[in-house]
C-alpha angles and dihedrals in degrees: 000000000000123000116263118254120251086250090060094042089053089056101263131260097331096052093043091049092051091049093048090050088058092044094052091052089051093048093049088054095046106107098195091052093044091049089077106094093217093049090044088065087067096038103033096093120038087215086073092064097093091049090051094042095058099060093039090053093046091047091048093049092050095042089052092056099264127127119319098255107134108119097182136100124281113273096258094053094041093053105030096100096041097076092216115190128212088252092055091046088051091050091053092045089051091052090049091051093046090049092051088050093049090050089050094238107179116255098251093053092040091053093045093051093046089051089054090052092048091050088066096053094102091051095048106036116081111255109232123195113257116250113253 
């Protein structure tokens, strides 16, 4: 018998959707994340939450090995105008981790999902020229 996907071990679409709902509320309330003008366009109005929740849920489902359902852009294209810093990436990663903790996601699945998030750092964080 093959090992279950992370998607299945997280509880599937319903559990992932519930967790993302909590995460989005946390992200909208996160002042350091919202301080970024580009990100603020997503977070500025709480009415935007459902529109933000859908792609984050679809991406999470797909990244965790569930059905291919993410209709959005690749991570580089989706984030290239946002000028996200390492500190802002860390703030989002911390919110993700805290949300997984609050939802009592077991340590192996928590660690695996956080590792997936970290693997996208270079695609999300603005690449700055190195000082000479």
